[in-house]
C-alpha angles and dihedrals in degrees: 000000000000125000091247094064114108129185113264109257102174135027130184117194123199117205112193102159129070104208120116093248095049096044093046092048088059094043095048092048092047093047091048091051092049090050090052091053094251117147102250133198126178120202117192119198138167111348091354085076087079087076092062100032109103095221095047108034093087094043101062116139138188122249114241099172113083094001105132092182093059112117134187122227106289093036100273115144114264109239103241091211090068087069091077092063111099112255097016095103091045090050094049090047091050090050091050091049092049091050090050091048090051088055089050092244106161124238117258096265092052091046090054089050091051092049095049092042087057092052100267119141128221124208135180124215113249094211093053092043090054093043093053092040094238128154132210090257090059089063133077112277086238092071104109096201148335107247141175123247089254091055089048091055090049093056095036099053134080139096116317092014130131133198116209123192114202 
């Protein structure tokens, strides 16, 4: 380790995708940072807004079409073409959710509560909010504010800080 390395003091995580695996990657990383005492900010933009939109946060699904990492039980590759069959994506998403539940991974709304209870802050992107015609009342009550990208950079920066895009 070089002498110039410093402990991370602040992390800002951008969540721009609304699939289960992308949203949970951001939530797990944010929760881990909060638990380590790192100042944590989550910024949701574009389809990532589904994670903090009241009507969508419990309806997240996993993408099966075009997902080369998707595997069937036993580790065999999941044939992407199966994703066009009605009900396959819903079934895969239900299986993923049940596996997460078996591991005691909390649902999105509880994860957001844990992160904010630990001092983390949650923000929504103004451009994406305007684009999708959403309002503050459409979002989780845990969203601290709707901010521009410039405002995000202001709160995300500083010495010993890191921005992570999921």
